[in-house]
One Martini backbone bead per residue (centre of mass of N, CA, C, O) as a GRO file, in nm:
protein
   78
    1MET     BB    1   0.096   0.036   0.024
    2SER     BB    2   0.061   0.366  -0.039
    3ASP     BB    3   0.153   0.690   0.028
    4PRO     BB    4  -0.031   0.980  -0.026
    5ASP     BB    5   0.214   1.182   0.087
    6ALA     BB    6   0.405   1.087  -0.110
    7LEU     BB    7   0.683   1.176  -0.309
    8THR     BB    8   0.805   1.226  -0.601
    9SER     BB    9   1.077   1.352  -0.774
   10ASP     BB   10   0.866   1.536  -0.971
   11GLN     BB   11   0.755   1.672  -0.724
   12VAL     BB   12   0.595   1.966  -0.585
   13ARG     BB   13   0.607   2.120  -0.270
   14PRO     BB   14   0.470   2.379  -0.148
   15LEU     BB   15   0.512   2.678  -0.023
   16LEU     BB   16   0.437   2.915   0.241
   17VAL     BB   17   0.431   3.265   0.161
   18ASN     BB   18   0.260   3.480   0.321
   19GLY     BB   19   0.002   3.281   0.233
   20ARG     BB   20   0.150   3.181  -0.032
   21SER     BB   21   0.204   2.994  -0.293
   22CYS     BB   22   0.540   2.827  -0.353
   23PRO     BB   23   0.680   2.660  -0.620
   24LEU     BB   24   0.950   2.462  -0.509
   25PRO     BB   25   1.199   2.278  -0.511
   26PRO     BB   26   1.369   2.083  -0.336
   27GLY     BB   27   1.660   2.225  -0.172
   28ARG     BB   28   1.614   2.503  -0.096
   29SER     BB   29   1.660   2.836  -0.010
   30LEU     BB   30   1.597   3.134   0.136
   31ALA     BB   31   1.753   3.300  -0.071
   32GLU     BB   32   1.576   3.203  -0.311
   33VAL     BB   33   1.307   3.307  -0.204
   34LEU     BB   34   1.393   3.604  -0.179
   35GLY     BB   35   1.465   3.639  -0.478
   36ALA     BB   36   1.177   3.569  -0.591
   37ALA     BB   37   1.057   3.822  -0.408
   38GLY     BB   38   1.269   4.072  -0.418
   39LEU     BB   39   1.457   4.039  -0.117
   40ALA     BB   40   1.773   3.982  -0.115
   41HIS     BB   41   1.873   4.308  -0.027
   42ARG     BB   42   1.689   4.317   0.222
   43PRO     BB   43   1.566   4.384   0.522
   44VAL     BB   44   1.495   4.085   0.711
   45ALA     BB   45   1.258   3.860   0.852
   46VAL     BB   46   1.260   3.500   0.927
   47GLU     BB   47   1.009   3.241   0.928
   48VAL     BB   48   0.999   2.883   1.008
   49ASP     BB   49   0.764   2.723   1.154
   50GLY     BB   50   0.801   2.951   1.405
   51GLU     BB   51   1.113   3.007   1.331
   52VAL     BB   52   1.379   3.190   1.357
   53VAL     BB   53   1.611   3.290   1.102
   54PRO     BB   54   1.923   3.337   1.049
   55ARG     BB   55   2.105   3.487   0.806
   56SER     BB   56   2.341   3.267   0.814
   57ARG     BB   57   2.105   3.043   0.693
   58PHE     BB   58   1.991   3.126   0.403
   59ASP     BB   59   2.198   2.934   0.216
   60GLU     BB   60   2.066   2.685   0.308
   61PRO     BB   61   1.948   2.369   0.181
   62SER     BB   62   1.640   2.317   0.372
   63LEU     BB   63   1.402   2.288   0.180
   64VAL     BB   64   1.118   2.047   0.122
   65GLY     BB   65   0.836   2.134   0.172
   66GLY     BB   66   0.550   2.281   0.341
   67GLU     BB   67   0.637   2.531   0.447
   68ARG     BB   68   0.614   2.813   0.671
   69ILE     BB   69   0.664   3.145   0.554
   70GLU     BB   70   0.787   3.447   0.707
   71ILE     BB   71   0.810   3.785   0.582
   72VAL     BB   72   0.982   4.073   0.710
   73THR     BB   73   0.983   4.408   0.657
   74PHE     BB   74   1.145   4.717   0.667
   75VAL     BB   75   1.016   5.042   0.770
   76GLY     BB   76   1.059   5.364   0.722
   77GLY     BB   77   1.006   5.666   0.923
   78GLY     BB   78   0.820   5.966   1.077
   0.00000   0.00000   0.00000
């Protein structure tokens, strides 16, 4: 009997980024997600599945799909 939640190598399990589905292949990094969102060089805070991720770990290829990612940008003003 096969597991209905099991993925084959050609399937992409989308990430949820700020509430929106983002289909990226497994093994991607937060840096790639930020680049796709146009936020690669902006000051941001990132949370994955409820845990804040330090900027020093953004380049690690740690995303497998299905994660909930929240990206917060900083806005200046007066």
